[in-house]
N, C-alpha and C positions, 0 to 999 in steps of 0.2 A: 824455461821450460817447465820444470815441475810447479811453479805456481800457476802457470797458465791453465794446466791440466786441471790443477786443484781449484781454480776457479771456475772452470766448464764443470767439474764435477758436482760444486756447489750448486752451480745454476740447474743442472738437470735433478737434482735432488730435491730443490724448492718447487721446480716442475713438477713432479712427480707426488710433492705433497700436496700441491692445489689440484691435482686432478681428483683427489681422493676426496673432497668437499663434494656431500650430496646435495643433489640436483633437484629443483620442485618438478614433479612429474607433471606432464603437460596435462593430464585430464583432469587435475585439481584445481590447475589454474583456470582451465575451461568451466569449470563446474562454479568456481567463484564468481567469475563474471556472469556467468548464466543466473546465479542467484541474485546477484545485484541487479540486473537487468528485470527480473520477474518481481522483485520487491516494488521497483519505481512503478511498473506498468499497473500493478494492483493501487497503488495509492492514487494513480493518475482517475483510475477507472472508478474509485470512492467517490472522490473529488468532484467528477463529472455528475453521478448520481444526487448526489447531496445539494448540489446548488441548484437545482431545478425553480424552487422556488425560493425566493428572500427573505428574513425574517420579518420585513415588514408588508410583504405580500400578504404572509401567514395571516400575520395580525389581525391586517385591514379584512380578509375573507371571514373570520372568525366572528368580528364585531359587526357584521353587516346585518341590518333588521331582517326576519321573514317577512313581517307586513308592516306596511305604512299605517302611519295614526289614521290617515282616512280609511284605509279598509278596515283596520280593527273597530272604529266607530260604527262603520257598516254594517260588520257582524253582529255588534251588541243589539243594533236597533232590530235587525233580522230578528235577534232571538228572542227581543222583547214581544215583537208583533207574533211569533210562533206560541210563545207564552200566553198571549191574551187569547189566541185561537184557541189554543187547548183548553184554558179555564171555560171559556165559552161553551167549547163541545161538552165537557165535564157537568156544567151547570143543566145543560138539555137533556143530558143522559142519565141525570139525578133521579129523575123522577121512573115511572113504569108506561110501556104503551109510546115509546115515541117514535113516531112515522116521520124521518126526514125526506125519504124519498118522494113521498107523495105531498110533499112542501106542506105537511099538518104535524101541528103538536098535539099529542093528547098525553096528560100527566097530571098524577094524582096533588103535585107540587106546583102550583102554578107559579110561574116564572114572573111574578110581579114584586117589585120591591119599592118600598116607600124609603124615599131620602129627603134630604133638605133642599134638593134641586125640583124633586117632586117623585111621580112616580117612574118606575123604569120595567117596561116590559120588553122579553127578549124573544122573537120568534124566527120565522124562515120566510125569506122573499118568494111570492110565487108568479113572480114574473109582472105583475101589476101592483100587489099590496103585499104586507106582511100579515102572516098567520101568527096568531098568539097562541099562547099554550093553551087557553081555553076555546080555541077553535074561532076566536073571534078576528076579524077583517080590520084591517089597519090601512087604509090608502096612502100609498107610498107617491109624492109630488112627482109627476111624469118627468118633470126637468131634473129633478134629481137623479132619479133613476137612469134615466139616459146618461146624463154626464157621468156620474159614477159608474155604468156599465154594469149596473147590478144583474146577475145572472139566477135564474130561477135556482133555488137551493142555498143561495147565501145565506149566513146566519146575522141577524139584526138585531140591534137594539133600539127600543123607543122611549124616549124620554116624556112625559107629560109634566111640563112644567106647572108650578101652582096658578099662575095666570091662562092655563088651556093651550098653550103651544106646543106642537108635538115635533121634536127634533128625533130625526133618525139618524144612525150611524151602523156603517157594515162593521161586523166585529169577527167575521170568519169567512172568507170567501170560498165558495167549493170548488173545488178543483175543475178546472176550464178547459175547453181548447177551441181554436178558431178554426172555422170552416168557409168555405166560399160558396156563395149562391148566386139567385137572380131575383131581384125585386119583384114583388108582385101584389097589386091592389085588387082588393074584392069590393067593387060599389054596392053589391048589396048590403054587405056587412059593414062597409066603410073601415076596413081592416087592411094593412099592411104586412105583408109577412115574405119571409125568402124562404124560396126553394132550393131544397139541398138534395138533388136527386128526386125521387119520388114523394118527399116528405117537406111539409112546410111548418116552418116557424115563425110564430108570430113576433112582431116587433111594434115596439111604443110609435105611436102616432109621433109622438114629439121627436122622436130620434128620426123617423122618417122625415120630417119638417127641416128639422137641424140639418141635416145633411142632404137635403133638397133631393129626394130621392125621387126616380121617375120609374114604372114598369119596363123591366128588362135591365136595368143596372147592375152591375155587378158589386154586388156585397159581401163584406166579411164581416161575421157575428160571430158573438161567444157563445157557448151553449154549456151544458154540464159536461164532463169528462165522458161519460157513459151514454150521452146523446139522449137521454131519457127526460124529455122534456117537451113543454107544449110554446114556449116562448125562448127568445134569444135577445143579446144586446148587441146592438151595432156598434162594430169596430171602428169600421171606416168604409170609404168606398173608392174601388179600385177604376 
């Protein structure tokens, strides 16, 4: 019997010693779990945000050209034209008393140059002819003026070659606008015009013939932007 009680005592003693081992607090365990879960959520969120564009897509976007070669060439040509127009205007304004609004040039420095190609004269188109810097009139071929749709106030260049040929070229178009009116023919003056409201703009007979105009036809013409002119250039018929 003694041995049995001794064994039971030992067992109880061992059991008591086991209960003295400190247990982990439930709160700490919960905090640990929550901390792990929180870390996982952050990593997954960052991954989703940073994978919106692949490296290949980003590199492709950066290397895309802003303008095509054709667009670049067109812009360069436009700049050259603008430069030529500005140079022509500067030459015309180089003298004194230049009056472009009245389609005439009066300057103490005539814009006449001698070149290997011949004499070059710059002037202003008045609807039918080019007016030189000395006030002299140089008739412009009607077919050329009609085909080129020259507008009163356009700056022009005339080259008189050594064999006497006249070569006209438009060098700086005046700002213009398109208006629509009705074709009118005056038998007494043998003159075609286009009526815009209460105003008549004369047009070249060559243009009326080319477009086969009849009185009353609806006609679109080009006139200076301010509308202050006697002539218009036929653009088309409607």
